[in-house]
C-alpha positions as CSV (number, residue, x, y, z in Angstrom):
1,X,8.9,-18.0,-23.4
2,X,6.0,-17.6,-20.5
3,X,3.1,-16.4,-22.0
4,X,-0.8,-15.3,-21.2
5,X,-2.9,-18.6,-21.0
6,X,0.6,-20.6,-20.3
7,X,0.1,-20.3,-16.3
8,X,0.6,-23.5,-15.5
9,X,4.1,-24.3,-17.1
10,X,6.9,-25.2,-14.7
11,X,8.9,-22.7,-14.7
12,X,8.2,-18.6,-15.1
13,X,10.5,-16.6,-17.0
14,X,10.2,-13.0,-16.9
15,X,13.1,-11.3,-19.2
16,X,11.6,-8.3,-19.8
17,X,10.5,-7.6,-16.4
18,X,14.1,-8.7,-15.0
19,X,15.2,-5.6,-17.3
20,X,12.6,-3.3,-15.9
21,X,13.9,-4.1,-12.0
22,X,17.5,-3.1,-13.4
23,X,16.2,0.3,-14.5
24,X,14.2,0.7,-11.4
25,X,16.7,0.4,-8.9
26,X,19.0,2.3,-11.1
27,X,17.0,5.3,-10.8
28,X,14.7,4.6,-7.9
29,X,15.9,3.9,-4.6
30,X,14.7,0.4,-3.7
31,X,13.1,-0.3,-6.9
32,X,9.6,1.1,-6.3
33,X,8.0,3.7,-4.3
34,X,6.6,1.3,-2.0
35,X,9.1,-1.1,0.2
36,X,6.0,-3.7,0.4
37,X,6.1,-3.4,-3.3
38,X,10.1,-4.2,-3.5
39,X,11.6,-6.8,-5.8
40,X,13.0,-8.2,-2.2
41,X,9.3,-9.3,-1.5
42,X,9.5,-12.0,-4.2
43,X,11.6,-14.8,-5.1
44,X,14.8,-13.7,-7.0
45,X,14.4,-12.8,-10.4
46,X,10.3,-13.4,-10.3
47,X,9.2,-9.9,-9.6
48,X,6.5,-8.9,-12.5
49,X,6.4,-5.6,-13.5
50,X,3.0,-4.5,-14.5
51,X,1.9,-3.3,-17.8
52,X,-1.7,-2.9,-16.8
53,X,-4.9,-4.5,-14.5
54,X,-8.6,-4.6,-15.3
55,X,-11.0,-6.2,-12.7
56,X,-8.6,-8.9,-10.7
57,X,-6.6,-9.2,-13.2
58,X,-3.1,-7.7,-13.7
59,X,-0.9,-8.2,-16.7
60,X,3.1,-8.0,-16.6
61,X,5.0,-6.6,-19.2
62,X,6.3,-9.9,-20.2
63,X,2.9,-10.8,-21.2
64,X,1.9,-13.3,-18.4
65,X,-1.6,-12.6,-16.9
66,X,-2.8,-13.4,-12.7
67,X,-5.1,-13.2,-10.9
68,X,-3.9,-10.4,-8.4
69,X,-4.5,-10.2,-4.6
70,X,-3.8,-7.6,-2.1
71,X,-4.4,-5.2,-5.0
72,X,-2.2,-2.1,-4.4
73,X,-1.5,-2.8,-1.5
74,X,-5.1,-3.7,-0.6
75,X,-6.2,0.1,-1.8
76,X,-7.7,-1.5,-5.0
77,X,-10.8,-3.2,-2.9
78,X,-13.2,-2.8,-6.1
79,X,-10.9,-3.9,-9.0
80,X,-8.9,-2.4,-11.4
81,X,-10.2,0.4,-13.5
82,X,-13.4,0.3,-12.1
83,X,-15.8,1.7,-14.6
84,X,-17.9,3.7,-12.0
85,X,-14.6,5.2,-10.5
86,X,-12.8,5.7,-13.2
87,X,-16.1,7.7,-14.9
88,X,-16.1,10.2,-11.6
89,X,-12.7,10.9,-11.8
90,X,-12.8,11.3,-15.7
91,X,-15.9,14.0,-15.6
92,X,-13.9,16.0,-12.9
93,X,-10.4,15.8,-15.0
94,X,-12.1,17.7,-17.8
95,X,-13.1,20.2,-15.2
96,X,-10.0,20.7,-13.8
97,X,-8.2,19.1,-11.1
98,X,-6.8,21.8,-8.5
99,X,-7.5,25.6,-8.2
100,X,-6.6,28.8,-6.0
101,X,-9.7,28.4,-3.6
102,X,-11.7,24.8,-2.6
103,X,-13.8,23.7,-5.5
104,X,-17.4,22.6,-4.4
105,X,-16.1,18.8,-4.6
106,X,-14.7,19.5,-1.3
107,X,-17.8,20.6,-0.3
108,X,-19.5,17.1,-1.6
109,X,-16.9,14.7,-0.4
110,X,-16.8,15.7,3.1
111,X,-20.7,15.7,3.0
112,X,-20.2,12.1,1.7
113,X,-17.7,10.8,3.9
114,X,-19.3,12.4,7.0
115,X,-22.5,10.4,5.9
116,X,-21.0,7.2,5.4
117,X,-19.0,7.4,8.7
118,X,-21.3,9.1,11.0
119,X,-19.3,8.7,14.1
120,X,-17.1,11.6,12.5
121,X,-17.9,15.4,13.0
122,X,-15.4,16.8,10.6
123,X,-12.6,15.7,8.2
124,X,-9.8,16.7,6.1
125,X,-8.5,15.2,3.2
126,X,-4.8,14.3,1.8
127,X,-2.6,12.2,-0.3
128,X,-1.8,9.6,1.8
129,X,-1.7,7.7,5.1
130,X,1.3,8.6,6.8
131,X,0.3,12.6,6.9
132,X,-3.0,11.8,8.1
133,X,-1.7,9.5,11.0
134,X,1.1,12.4,11.9
135,X,-1.7,15.0,11.9
136,X,-3.8,12.8,14.3
137,X,-0.6,12.7,16.3
138,X,0.3,16.6,16.3
139,X,-3.3,17.4,17.2
140,X,-3.4,15.2,20.1
141,X,0.0,16.6,21.4
142,X,-1.5,20.0,21.2
143,X,-4.6,19.2,22.6
144,X,-3.2,17.8,25.6
145,X,0.0,19.6,25.8
146,X,1.8,16.3,26.2
147,X,4.7,15.2,24.1
148,X,4.4,10.9,24.2
149,X,2.8,8.8,21.7
150,X,1.8,5.6,22.7
151,X,1.3,3.2,19.5
152,X,0.3,-0.5,19.5
153,X,3.3,-2.7,19.0
154,X,1.3,-5.5,17.5
155,X,0.5,-3.6,14.5
156,X,3.3,-3.2,11.5
157,X,3.2,0.1,10.3
158,X,1.4,3.8,11.0
159,X,3.7,6.4,9.4
160,X,6.8,7.1,7.2
161,X,7.7,10.0,9.9
162,X,9.8,9.7,12.2
163,X,7.6,9.3,15.6
164,X,6.9,5.8,13.9
165,X,9.5,5.1,11.4
166,X,11.9,5.4,14.7
167,X,10.8,2.4,16.3
168,X,11.7,0.0,13.4
169,X,14.9,-1.5,12.1
170,X,15.2,1.1,9.6
171,X,15.5,3.9,12.1
172,X,18.8,5.2,10.5
173,X,18.8,9.1,10.2
174,X,16.1,9.5,12.9
175,X,17.0,11.1,16.3
176,X,17.0,9.1,19.3
177,X,15.4,12.2,21.0
178,X,12.4,11.8,18.9
179,X,12.3,8.1,19.1
180,X,12.5,8.3,22.9
181,X,8.8,10.1,22.8
182,X,7.4,7.1,21.3
183,X,6.2,4.2,23.3
184,X,4.5,0.8,23.0
185,X,1.2,-0.9,24.2
186,X,0.0,-5.2,23.1
187,X,-2.7,-5.3,21.6
188,X,-5.5,-6.7,23.6
189,X,-4.2,-6.4,27.0
190,X,-5.9,-3.5,28.8
191,X,-4.0,-4.2,32.2
192,X,-0.3,-3.4,30.3
193,X,-2.1,-0.4,28.7
194,X,-3.0,1.0,32.1
195,X,0.2,0.3,33.6
196,X,1.7,2.1,30.8
197,X,-0.5,5.1,31.0
198,X,0.3,4.9,35.1
199,X,4.1,4.7,34.4
200,X,3.9,8.2,32.4
201,X,1.4,9.9,34.1
202,X,-0.2,12.9,32.3
203,X,2.6,12.3,29.9
204,X,0.8,10.4,26.9
205,X,-1.1,12.5,24.4
206,X,-2.4,9.6,22.2
207,X,-3.4,5.9,21.9
208,X,-2.9,4.9,18.3
209,X,-3.9,1.6,16.8
210,X,-5.4,-0.4,13.9
211,X,-8.8,-1.5,16.0
212,X,-8.7,-4.9,14.8
213,X,-6.0,-6.8,12.1
214,X,-5.4,-10.5,12.0
215,X,-7.5,-11.5,14.9
216,X,-11.0,-9.5,16.3
217,X,-10.8,-7.6,19.3
218,X,-11.4,-9.2,22.7
219,X,-14.2,-8.9,24.1
220,X,-14.7,-5.4,25.6
221,X,-11.0,-4.6,24.5
222,X,-12.1,-1.1,22.4
223,X,-14.8,-0.3,25.0
224,X,-12.4,-0.5,27.8
225,X,-9.4,1.4,26.0
226,X,-11.8,4.1,25.2
227,X,-12.3,4.1,28.6
228,X,-8.9,4.5,29.6
229,X,-8.0,6.8,26.9
230,X,-10.9,9.1,28.4
231,X,-9.8,8.5,32.0
232,X,-5.8,9.1,31.4
233,X,-6.8,12.0,29.7
234,X,-5.3,10.9,26.2
235,X,-6.7,11.1,22.6
236,X,-7.6,7.7,21.0
237,X,-6.9,7.5,17.4
238,X,-7.9,4.3,15.7
239,X,-5.9,3.9,12.2
240,X,-8.4,2.4,9.9
241,X,-6.7,2.7,6.9
242,X,-6.9,-1.1,6.2
243,X,-10.1,-1.4,8.2
244,X,-12.0,1.2,6.6
245,X,-14.7,0.1,4.0
246,X,-13.2,-3.9,4.3
247,X,-14.6,-3.8,7.9
248,X,-17.8,-2.2,7.0
249,X,-18.6,1.4,5.2
250,X,-17.7,2.6,8.6
251,X,-14.9,1.3,9.7
252,X,-14.4,-0.3,12.2
253,X,-15.6,2.2,14.4
254,X,-19.0,1.4,12.9
255,X,-18.7,-2.0,13.0
256,X,-17.7,-2.5,16.7
257,X,-19.6,0.4,17.9
258,X,-16.6,2.4,19.6
259,X,-16.5,5.9,18.5
260,X,-12.4,7.2,18.8
261,X,-11.3,10.7,18.9
262,X,-9.7,10.7,16.0
263,X,-9.7,8.3,12.7
264,X,-7.3,8.2,9.8
265,X,-8.9,6.6,6.5
266,X,-7.6,5.9,3.4
267,X,-6.5,2.4,1.0
268,X,-9.7,1.3,-0.1
269,X,-11.0,4.7,-0.1
270,X,-9.9,6.0,-3.7
271,X,-9.9,2.3,-5.5
272,X,-6.0,3.3,-6.2
273,X,-6.4,7.2,-6.4
274,X,-4.4,8.9,-3.8
275,X,-6.8,10.0,-1.4
276,X,-6.7,9.9,2.5
277,X,-8.8,11.2,5.5
278,X,-8.1,12.4,8.9
279,X,-11.7,12.6,10.8
280,X,-12.7,13.3,14.4
281,X,-14.4,15.2,17.1
282,X,-15.5,18.5,15.9
283,X,-13.3,20.4,19.0
284,X,-10.2,18.4,18.2
285,X,-10.4,19.3,14.2
286,X,-11.6,22.6,14.4
287,X,-7.9,23.5,16.4
288,X,-6.7,23.0,12.6
289,X,-9.2,25.7,11.7
290,X,-9.8,29.5,12.2
291,X,-13.1,29.2,14.1
292,X,-11.4,29.2,17.8
293,X,-9.5,31.4,20.0
294,X,-6.7,29.1,20.8
295,X,-2.9,28.4,19.5
296,X,-3.5,27.0,15.8
297,X,-2.3,23.6,14.6
298,X,-0.6,23.4,11.4
299,X,-2.7,20.2,10.7
300,X,-2.8,19.4,7.1
301,X,-2.0,21.3,4.3
302,X,-1.2,19.9,0.9
303,X,-1.2,21.3,-2.7
304,X,-2.4,18.6,-4.0
305,X,-4.9,17.4,-1.4
306,X,-8.2,17.9,-2.8
307,X,-7.8,17.5,-6.1
308,X,-10.7,17.1,-8.0
309,X,-10.2,14.0,-9.5
310,X,-9.3,11.3,-6.0
311,X,-12.3,13.2,-4.4
312,X,-14.4,12.4,-6.7
313,X,-13.1,8.4,-6.9
314,X,-13.6,8.4,-3.2
315,X,-17.7,9.5,-3.4
316,X,-17.6,6.9,-6.3
317,X,-16.0,4.3,-4.6
318,X,-18.3,5.3,-1.0
319,X,-21.6,5.1,-2.9
320,X,-20.8,1.5,-5.0
321,X,-20.1,0.0,-1.5
322,X,-23.3,1.1,0.1
323,X,-25.3,0.5,-3.2
324,X,-23.8,-2.8,-4.3
325,X,-23.2,-3.9,-0.7
326,X,-18.9,-4.5,-1.6
327,X,-18.1,-5.5,2.2
328,X,-20.5,-8.2,2.5
329,X,-19.0,-9.4,-1.0
330,X,-15.5,-8.9,0.2
331,X,-16.3,-11.3,3.1
332,X,-18.2,-14.2,1.2
333,X,-15.6,-14.1,-1.2
334,X,-12.5,-14.6,1.4
335,X,-14.6,-16.9,2.7
336,X,-14.9,-18.9,0.0
337,X,-11.0,-18.7,-0.6
338,X,-10.1,-19.3,2.7
339,X,-12.4,-22.5,2.7
340,X,-10.6,-23.7,-0.8
341,X,-7.0,-23.0,0.4
342,X,-7.2,-24.8,4.0
343,X,-8.7,-27.7,2.2
344,X,-6.2,-28.0,0.0
345,X,-3.5,-27.7,2.5
346,X,-5.1,-30.1,4.7
347,X,-5.5,-32.5,1.7
348,X,-1.9,-32.4,0.9
349,X,-0.7,-32.5,4.5
350,X,0.8,-29.1,5.1
351,X,-2.5,-27.5,6.8
352,X,-0.5,-26.7,9.9
353,X,2.1,-25.3,7.7
354,X,0.5,-22.7,5.4
355,X,-1.6,-20.8,8.0
356,X,-4.2,-17.9,6.9
357,X,-5.2,-15.8,9.2
358,X,-7.8,-12.6,9.7
359,X,-10.9,-11.4,8.8
360,X,-12.5,-12.7,5.5
361,X,-12.1,-9.9,3.8
362,X,-8.2,-9.5,4.6
363,X,-6.7,-12.4,4.6
364,X,-2.8,-13.0,4.8
365,X,-0.7,-16.0,5.0
366,X,1.6,-17.1,7.2
367,X,4.3,-19.8,6.1
368,X,5.9,-22.4,9.0
369,X,9.0,-24.8,8.4
370,X,9.0,-28.1,9.7
371,X,9.2,-26.9,13.0
372,X,6.4,-24.8,13.1
373,X,8.4,-21.6,12.6
374,X,7.7,-18.3,10.6
375,X,9.9,-19.1,7.3
376,X,10.8,-16.5,4.5
377,X,12.2,-19.6,2.8
378,X,9.1,-21.5,2.6
379,X,7.2,-18.2,2.0
380,X,9.9,-17.9,-1.1
381,X,8.9,-21.4,-2.0
382,X,5.4,-21.0,-1.9
383,X,5.1,-17.5,-3.9
384,X,7.5,-19.3,-6.6
385,X,4.5,-22.0,-7.3
386,X,1.8,-19.5,-7.3
387,X,3.6,-17.4,-9.6
388,X,4.0,-20.2,-11.6
389,X,0.6,-20.5,-11.6
390,X,-0.4,-17.1,-12.4
391,X,-1.4,-15.9,-9.5
392,X,-0.1,-12.9,-7.6
393,X,-0.7,-12.7,-4.0
394,X,1.9,-11.7,-1.3
395,X,-1.1,-11.8,0.9
396,X,-4.8,-13.5,0.0
397,X,-6.6,-9.6,0.2
398,X,-10.0,-10.2,-1.9
399,X,-11.0,-7.3,-4.4
400,X,-14.7,-7.4,-5.2
401,X,-13.6,-7.7,-8.9
402,X,-12.7,-11.6,-8.1
403,X,-15.4,-14.1,-9.8
404,X,-15.9,-18.2,-8.4
405,X,-13.8,-19.0,-11.5
406,X,-10.9,-16.9,-10.3
407,X,-10.7,-18.5,-6.7
408,X,-11.2,-22.0,-8.0
409,X,-7.8,-21.6,-10.3
410,X,-6.3,-20.3,-7.3
411,X,-7.5,-22.7,-5.0
412,X,-5.7,-25.2,-7.7
413,X,-2.5,-23.5,-7.9
414,X,-2.5,-23.4,-4.3
415,X,-2.9,-27.4,-4.3
416,X,0.0,-27.1,-6.6
417,X,2.4,-25.2,-4.4
418,X,1.2,-27.5,-1.4
419,X,2.3,-31.0,-2.8
420,X,6.0,-28.8,-3.6
421,X,5.2,-27.4,0.3
422,X,5.3,-31.1,1.4
423,X,8.3,-32.4,-0.6
424,X,10.6,-29.7,1.0
425,X,9.0,-30.4,4.3
426,X,9.7,-34.3,4.3
427,X,13.4,-33.3,3.0
428,X,13.4,-31.0,6.0
429,X,15.3,-28.2,3.5
430,X,13.4,-25.9,0.9
431,X,16.7,-25.1,-0.7
432,X,16.4,-27.3,-3.6
433,X,13.0,-25.2,-5.0
434,X,14.0,-21.7,-4.0
435,X,15.4,-20.8,-7.2
436,X,17.6,-17.8,-5.1
437,X,18.0,-15.7,-1.9
438,X,14.8,-16.0,-0.1
439,X,12.7,-13.6,0.2
440,X,13.0,-10.6,2.5
441,X,10.9,-8.7,5.4
442,X,10.8,-5.1,4.3
443,X,11.8,-3.8,8.0
444,X,15.4,-4.6,8.5
445,X,18.4,-3.0,9.6
446,X,20.7,-3.9,6.4
447,X,20.2,-4.5,2.9
């Protein structure tokens, strides 16, 4: 029986989690409410079901404790059950969460957001990122009178809605007529983007992209994209779901100094509470309002979009980031972790196979096989060893609740995992270390 404190045992047994996963699949398609949380993303029979979390740790229902990375798909950046955030939400719960008219909390939350992200002039809140990005696309189409959407082909996810999902391998159920209206451009390549805009002259409503991901924007790229959008009369949309707060309190736009027409925020905004935001230029955003004479845009209208406790949580998050310098702490923790992981991988002779990518506050890892190619099998091996050592890490995205001791423990476990990785590379076959089927990519056509 693998219990708390026995994180270095050779094998991890999760009998209660296995039973709970079967129950999940019986009632919930995919066994989770986000595909990236599915048990197919973890080694076979090693997908822990979580009981609770505090700070940078989570406990599964089998009693195992883990140092957790990528918490809540990057949303819990302050740590679980952060006292300041929980207290702010609790105060509003005692006052009611939803009314027939706007709450004063909506005024306060909008003022706080616009003070934090001063490049935006208006904001509207929602519950998830997809609603916000799709609202941005709808607004761009309405403002330009154009139907086509150009998205960055190098970024993995924008929305659950048809305009994006139709471009992925999981396009079942989406009419081709919808998908045909979405085109793609490569990140960092202004010439290719300009060629796309010229080939669809006066047809593209917007360019939508994450302003930065695993690599920094090439010099002048975002400025050049801003100029291209202006020249071709299309709306520039920054998806800041990930970069928001992790790059700076005002997002990547605040760090790089390039102002989009519209931007979307979420994830870290609520520290686990359900809140997202569409923000941008007043003349565009007001098309979804009442104070103009043109055709109205059904921008965002959600019953729970402004529930008071989530907005209060968002305000507490923003205050904490600013007052406690959280973004700088995330970078410092990430840099410490990256240095340790790279040193451990190099010492075990797998430095060219376990590769860290991304900004220090948003680290991911790639697992490469003996030929230097991305490998789900080696990822499976690596995840198995991390889990056995008490580290739950589909990525190495840090939270501010991590301590130096947490990171030192993680590096020790990574070193042990890399020793096994080296053995598999020497055998040119990791099969004996997989314990079952390999982990799978989220976007695939067949189950």
